[in-house]
C-alpha positions in Angstrom: 199.3 199.6 90.9 198.8 197.3 87.9 200.2 193.8 87.9 199.9 193.4 84.2 203.3 194.9 83.3 206.4 196.1 85.0 206.2 199.2 87.2 209.2 200.7 85.4 208.9 200.7 81.6 212.0 199.1 80.1 214.0 201.8 78.3 217.7 202.3 77.4 217.6 205.7 79.1 215.2 207.8 81.2 214.9 211.5 80.6 214.1 213.0 84.0 213.4 216.6 84.8 217.0 217.3 85.9 219.1 214.5 84.4 219.3 211.7 81.9 219.9 208.2 83.3 221.3 205.4 81.2 219.8 201.9 81.8 220.9 198.3 81.3 218.5 195.3 81.9 220.2 192.7 84.1 217.1 190.4 84.4 213.6 190.7 82.9 211.4 188.7 85.3 211.8 189.8 88.0 212.9 193.1 86.5 216.4 194.1 87.7 218.2 197.1 86.1 221.5 198.9 86.5 221.1 202.7 86.1 224.0 205.1 85.5 224.6 208.7 86.4 221.5 209.0 88.7 223.5 211.2 91.2 226.5 213.5 90.6 229.7 213.2 92.6 228.7 216.3 94.6 225.3 214.9 95.4 226.8 211.6 96.6 229.3 213.5 98.7 226.5 215.7 100.2 224.5 212.6 101.2 227.5 210.9 102.8 228.7 214.0 104.7 225.2 214.8 105.9 224.3 211.3 106.9 227.6 210.5 108.6 227.0 212.2 112.0 223.5 210.7 112.2 224.4 207.0 111.6 223.4 204.4 114.2 223.6 200.6 114.3 221.4 199.2 111.6 218.3 197.2 112.6 215.9 194.8 110.8 212.4 196.0 109.8 211.2 194.8 113.2 213.6 197.2 114.9 215.9 194.4 116.1 219.7 194.6 115.9 220.9 191.4 114.3 224.2 189.9 113.0 222.3 189.4 109.7 222.9 193.2 109.2 226.1 194.7 110.4 226.1 198.2 108.8 225.2 201.6 110.3 222.4 203.6 108.9 219.9 206.5 109.2 216.7 207.8 107.5 216.2 211.3 106.2 212.9 212.9 107.2 210.5 213.4 104.4 211.3 216.6 102.6 213.6 217.7 105.4 215.6 220.0 103.1 215.4 221.4 99.6 218.2 219.0 98.6 216.4 215.9 99.9 213.1 217.1 98.3 214.9 217.4 94.9 216.5 213.9 95.2 213.3 212.3 96.3 211.5 213.8 93.4 214.1 212.5 90.9 213.9 209.0 92.5 210.1 209.0 92.4 210.1 210.0 88.7 212.6 207.4 87.9 210.8 204.6 89.8 207.5 205.6 88.2 205.7 205.6 91.5 204.2 208.7 93.2 206.2 210.2 96.0 203.5 209.6 98.6 204.2 205.9 98.2 207.9 206.3 99.3 209.4 205.5 102.6 212.0 207.9 103.9 215.4 207.8 102.0 217.8 205.7 103.9 221.6 205.9 103.9 223.8 203.0 104.9 227.5 202.7 105.6 229.4 199.4 105.5 233.0 199.2 106.9 235.4 196.3 106.3 233.8 192.9 106.9 230.3 194.4 107.3 227.5 192.9 105.3 223.7 192.4 105.0 223.1 188.7 104.6 220.5 187.3 102.1 217.0 188.8 102.6 213.9 190.0 100.9 212.8 193.6 100.9 209.1 192.8 100.8 207.3 191.9 104.0 206.2 188.3 104.7 202.5 187.4 104.5 202.2 187.2 108.3 203.6 190.7 108.8 201.1 193.4 109.6 203.1 195.6 107.2 202.2 193.3 104.3 198.8 195.1 104.1 200.7 197.9 102.3 203.7 195.9 101.1 206.8 197.2 99.4 206.8 196.8 95.6 210.2 198.0 94.4 213.7 199.0 95.6 216.3 201.5 94.4 219.8 201.1 95.8 222.0 204.1 94.9 225.8 203.6 95.3 227.4 206.7 96.7 231.1 205.6 96.4 233.3 203.1 94.6 234.3 200.2 96.8 237.9 199.0 96.6 237.1 195.3 97.0 233.9 193.5 98.0 230.5 195.1 98.8 228.7 193.8 95.7 224.9 193.3 95.7 224.3 189.6 95.1 221.2 187.8 93.9 222.1 184.2 94.7 219.1 182.6 93.0 219.9 184.4 89.8 223.7 184.2 90.0 223.8 187.9 89.5 226.4 190.2 91.1 226.4 194.0 90.8 229.5 196.0 91.7 229.0 199.4 93.4 229.8 202.3 91.1 229.6 205.9 92.5 226.4 207.7 91.3 224.9 204.6 89.8 221.8 202.7 91.0 220.4 199.2 91.1 216.6 198.9 90.6 214.4 195.8 91.2 210.7 195.1 91.7 208.7 192.3 93.4 205.0 193.2 92.9 204.2 190.1 90.9 201.2 187.9 91.4 203.5 184.9 91.0 205.2 184.7 94.3 207.9 182.6 92.8 209.1 185.6 90.8 209.1 187.8 93.9 211.2 185.1 95.7 213.9 185.4 93.1 214.8 188.9 94.4 216.5 187.3 97.4 219.6 189.5 97.7 222.5 190.4 100.0 225.3 193.0 100.4 228.4 190.8 100.5 231.1 191.8 103.0 233.4 194.7 102.2 237.0 193.5 101.9 238.9 196.7 101.4 237.6 200.3 101.8 234.1 201.1 102.7 230.7 201.2 101.1 228.0 203.9 101.2 224.5 203.5 99.7 221.2 205.3 99.7 218.1 203.1 99.5 214.5 204.0 98.5 211.6 201.6 99.0 208.2 202.1 97.4 204.9 200.8 98.8 201.8 199.5 97.0 199.7 202.2 98.6 200.4 205.7 99.8 202.4 205.9 103.1 203.0 209.7 103.3 200.4 212.2 104.3 201.1 214.8 101.7 200.4 214.8 97.9 202.7 215.0 95.0 205.6 217.4 95.4 204.7 220.5 93.4 206.9 221.6 90.5 
């Protein structure tokens, strides 16, 4: 991946194979964007209903349960169904990274008072996973939250409210580590209702064994 420009070209909308996504730039460096109408209501509902019975206590990347992260979550298997294959293809096209660089699509559920405290999505330099580090994140909001549950970037004083079918994109592939560090973010506690999200992380190098999903 080039480090000369952003991974995702900045546009006001993205014409994908099966939908058009409207975009708003929230911050330029590091690039943070709000994307609307990425998923339909029916697609959001399918993800929540399918993920629900498979949720387990969320863990950190080192597979440890921690009070830092109090949600419940699950990962879909790569291409486990035609629906997941279609959604993954749409996400890959939007994020402008080949699907073989994608981790499995994760769904998370936050109930009242549950949160994910401030953290980075990229791996620290001492982590063995840093050899093929993450470069960008897409958080898709699957429902509207009555109160709380915003995504907060504390160093940028930026707060994003969940909106069903919309997504939050940010990247952290920069050579200047100070820019990557600005992507420190959290999921603030849910006050009323609950919160469902689907998250896609992209890696610098391929992580899946198969090639691009055929048309």
